[in-house]
C-alpha positions as CSV (number, residue, x, y, z in Angstrom):
1,X,-20.6,-271.8,-80.5
2,X,-20.1,-274.6,-78.1
3,X,-22.6,-276.7,-76.2
4,X,-25.4,-275.7,-73.8
5,X,-23.1,-275.0,-71.0
6,X,-21.3,-272.3,-72.9
7,X,-24.6,-270.7,-74.1
8,X,-25.9,-270.7,-70.5
9,X,-22.7,-269.2,-69.2
10,X,-23.0,-266.4,-71.8
11,X,-26.6,-265.7,-71.2
12,X,-26.6,-265.4,-67.4
13,X,-24.1,-262.6,-67.2
14,X,-25.8,-260.8,-70.1
15,X,-29.2,-261.0,-68.4
16,X,-27.7,-260.0,-65.1
17,X,-25.9,-257.0,-66.8
18,X,-29.2,-255.9,-68.4
19,X,-31.0,-256.1,-65.1
20,X,-28.4,-254.0,-63.4
21,X,-28.5,-251.4,-66.2
22,X,-32.3,-251.3,-66.0
23,X,-32.2,-250.9,-62.2
24,X,-29.5,-248.2,-62.5
25,X,-31.6,-246.3,-65.1
26,X,-34.7,-246.5,-62.9
27,X,-32.8,-245.2,-59.9
28,X,-31.3,-242.3,-61.8
29,X,-34.6,-241.5,-63.5
30,X,-36.6,-241.6,-60.2
31,X,-34.0,-239.5,-58.4
32,X,-34.3,-236.9,-61.1
33,X,-38.0,-236.8,-60.8
34,X,-38.0,-236.6,-57.0
35,X,-35.2,-234.1,-56.8
36,X,-36.8,-231.7,-59.3
37,X,-37.1,-228.5,-57.3
38,X,-39.8,-226.0,-57.6
39,X,-38.4,-222.6,-58.2
40,X,-39.7,-219.1,-58.5
41,X,-42.8,-217.8,-56.8
42,X,-44.4,-221.2,-56.5
43,X,-41.6,-222.3,-54.2
44,X,-43.3,-220.3,-51.5
45,X,-46.5,-222.3,-51.8
46,X,-45.8,-225.0,-49.1
47,X,-45.0,-222.4,-46.5
48,X,-48.0,-220.3,-47.5
49,X,-50.3,-223.2,-47.1
50,X,-48.7,-224.1,-43.7
51,X,-48.8,-220.5,-42.3
52,X,-52.3,-219.5,-43.4
53,X,-54.0,-222.9,-43.2
54,X,-55.6,-222.7,-46.7
55,X,-54.7,-224.4,-50.0
56,X,-53.3,-222.3,-52.8
57,X,-56.5,-222.8,-54.7
58,X,-58.3,-220.8,-52.0
59,X,-56.0,-217.8,-52.6
60,X,-56.5,-218.2,-56.4
61,X,-60.2,-218.0,-55.9
62,X,-59.9,-214.9,-53.8
63,X,-57.7,-213.3,-56.5
64,X,-60.3,-214.1,-59.1
65,X,-62.7,-211.8,-57.3
66,X,-60.3,-208.9,-57.8
67,X,-58.7,-210.0,-61.1
68,X,-59.4,-206.5,-62.6
69,X,-56.9,-204.9,-60.2
70,X,-53.3,-204.3,-61.0
71,X,-50.6,-206.5,-59.6
72,X,-49.7,-204.4,-56.6
73,X,-53.4,-203.7,-55.8
74,X,-53.9,-207.4,-55.7
75,X,-51.0,-207.8,-53.4
76,X,-52.4,-205.0,-51.2
77,X,-55.7,-206.8,-51.1
78,X,-54.2,-210.0,-49.8
79,X,-52.1,-208.1,-47.2
80,X,-55.0,-206.0,-45.9
81,X,-57.9,-208.5,-46.0
82,X,-56.0,-211.6,-44.9
83,X,-52.9,-210.1,-43.1
84,X,-50.6,-211.9,-45.5
85,X,-47.0,-211.0,-45.7
86,X,-45.8,-209.1,-48.7
87,X,-43.6,-211.9,-50.1
88,X,-46.3,-214.5,-49.8
89,X,-48.9,-212.2,-51.3
90,X,-46.6,-211.2,-54.1
91,X,-45.8,-214.9,-54.9
92,X,-49.5,-215.9,-55.1
93,X,-50.3,-212.9,-57.3
94,X,-47.4,-213.5,-59.6
95,X,-48.5,-217.1,-60.3
96,X,-52.2,-216.1,-60.5
97,X,-51.4,-213.5,-63.1
98,X,-49.1,-215.8,-65.1
99,X,-51.7,-218.6,-65.2
100,X,-54.5,-216.2,-66.2
101,X,-52.5,-214.4,-68.8
102,X,-52.6,-211.1,-67.0
């Protein structure tokens, strides 16, 4: 190896390259985390909360009261008692039953 100038010239591009790779990694990793889409019945949750003005946890507590009922009976309960649409009620019941091993 040569003198200090040659070492300095070698290190600067390497450090710069490492910083760029690290920045690129963070950008890709964060994008993957942000863009991870919710799928299935839970994808309805934001619109359910917006439409009915209650958090999903509220609906889970309501279903706990009727947890002995069958799936479609729970759906009917939400539809009749809270005037919830079929798709929204079905989505909440599906997630409730999955989380509670029903």
